[in-house]
PAFIKOL-664620 format. One record per atom (N, C-alpha, C): residue in one letter; atom name; x, y negated, z. Coordinates in steps of 0.05 Angstrom, whole numbers. Last residue first. Example, Ala and Ser with C-alpha at 12.3 -4.5 7.8 and 13.67 -1.06 7.14 Angstrom:
// residues 2
NODE,S,N,257,45,142 .
NODE,S,CA,273,21,143 .
NODE,S,C,258,-1,157 .
NODE,A,N,264,114,156 .
NODE,A,CA,246,90,156 .
NODE,A,C,264,66,156 .
END
This chain:
// residues 32
NODE,L,N,2754,-1523,883 .
NODE,L,CA,2760,-1498,870 .
NODE,L,C,2790,-1493,866 .
NODE,L,N,2753,-1575,901 .
NODE,L,CA,2757,-1554,921 .
NODE,L,C,2764,-1528,907 .
NODE,F,N,2743,-1603,856 .
NODE,F,CA,2768,-1607,868 .
NODE,F,C,2775,-1585,888 .
NODE,F,N,2689,-1589,847 .
NODE,F,CA,2710,-1580,827 .
NODE,F,C,2737,-1582,840 .
NODE,Q,N,2665,-1614,891 .
NODE,Q,CA,2663,-1585,888 .
NODE,Q,C,2685,-1575,869 .
NODE,S,N,2674,-1666,880 .
NODE,S,CA,2686,-1655,904 .
NODE,S,C,2686,-1624,902 .
NODE,Y,N,2643,-1671,833 .
NODE,Y,CA,2673,-1674,831 .
NODE,Y,C,2686,-1663,856 .
NODE,L,N,2592,-1664,855 .
NODE,L,CA,2603,-1645,835 .
NODE,L,C,2632,-1647,834 .
NODE,L,N,2589,-1708,889 .
NODE,L,CA,2588,-1682,900 .
NODE,L,C,2599,-1660,881 .
NODE,E,N,2591,-1749,851 .
NODE,E,CA,2613,-1747,871 .
NODE,E,C,2613,-1720,883 .
NODE,R,N,2544,-1739,824 .
NODE,R,CA,2569,-1736,810 .
NODE,R,C,2592,-1734,829 .
NODE,I,N,2506,-1750,862 .
NODE,I,CA,2509,-1722,853 .
NODE,I,C,2535,-1719,839 .
NODE,K,N,2515,-1805,866 .
NODE,K,CA,2518,-1788,890 .
NODE,K,C,2523,-1759,882 .
NODE,Y,N,2503,-1822,815 .
NODE,Y,CA,2530,-1825,824 .
NODE,Y,C,2536,-1807,849 .
NODE,Y,N,2449,-1809,813 .
NODE,Y,CA,2467,-1798,793 .
NODE,Y,C,2496,-1799,804 .
NODE,D,N,2426,-1840,853 .
NODE,D,CA,2426,-1810,856 .
NODE,D,C,2446,-1797,837 .
NODE,E,N,2434,-1890,830 .
NODE,E,CA,2447,-1883,856 .
NODE,E,C,2448,-1853,859 .
NODE,C,N,2405,-1884,780 .
NODE,C,CA,2433,-1892,781 .
NODE,C,C,2446,-1883,807 .
NODE,L,N,2352,-1877,788 .
NODE,L,CA,2368,-1854,782 .
NODE,L,C,2398,-1859,784 .
NODE,P,N,2329,-1926,796 .
NODE,P,CA,2335,-1911,819 .
NODE,P,C,2353,-1887,813 .
NODE,G,N,2359,-1963,739 .
NODE,G,CA,2337,-1954,757 .
NODE,G,C,2348,-1937,780 .
NODE,E,N,2406,-1940,688 .
NODE,E,CA,2390,-1960,702 .
NODE,E,C,2368,-1949,719 .
NODE,V,N,2469,-1920,678 .
NODE,V,CA,2443,-1910,684 .
NODE,V,C,2428,-1931,700 .
NODE,V,N,2523,-1914,635 .
NODE,V,CA,2506,-1934,649 .
NODE,V,C,2478,-1922,652 .
NODE,I,N,2586,-1888,638 .
NODE,I,CA,2558,-1881,633 .
NODE,I,C,2540,-1901,649 .
NODE,Q,N,2650,-1886,609 .
NODE,Q,CA,2631,-1902,623 .
NODE,Q,C,2602,-1894,617 .
NODE,Q,N,2679,-1855,575 .
NODE,Q,CA,2681,-1850,604 .
NODE,Q,C,2660,-1864,620 .
NODE,S,N,2670,-1874,526 .
NODE,S,CA,2658,-1848,532 .
NODE,S,C,2659,-1841,561 .
NODE,G,N,2701,-1920,527 .
NODE,G,CA,2672,-1924,527 .
NODE,G,C,2658,-1896,534 .
NODE,T,N,2754,-1919,522 .
NODE,T,CA,2744,-1913,548 .
NODE,T,C,2714,-1914,550 .
NODE,S,N,2788,-1892,466 .
NODE,S,CA,2768,-1910,476 .
NODE,S,C,2758,-1900,504 .
NODE,G,N,2859,-1886,454 .
NODE,G,CA,2832,-1876,458 .
NODE,G,C,2814,-1897,469 .
END
C-alpha cells in the first residue's frame, strides 16, 4: 500500500493548530 494517504501537509499557522487538535482527537479516541 501507499503511505501517501497517511501524510497530510498543511502550510501556514494552521499546521500547528491542526496537529494539536489531531493529537487531542487521537487521545480522545484512545480513551474510549
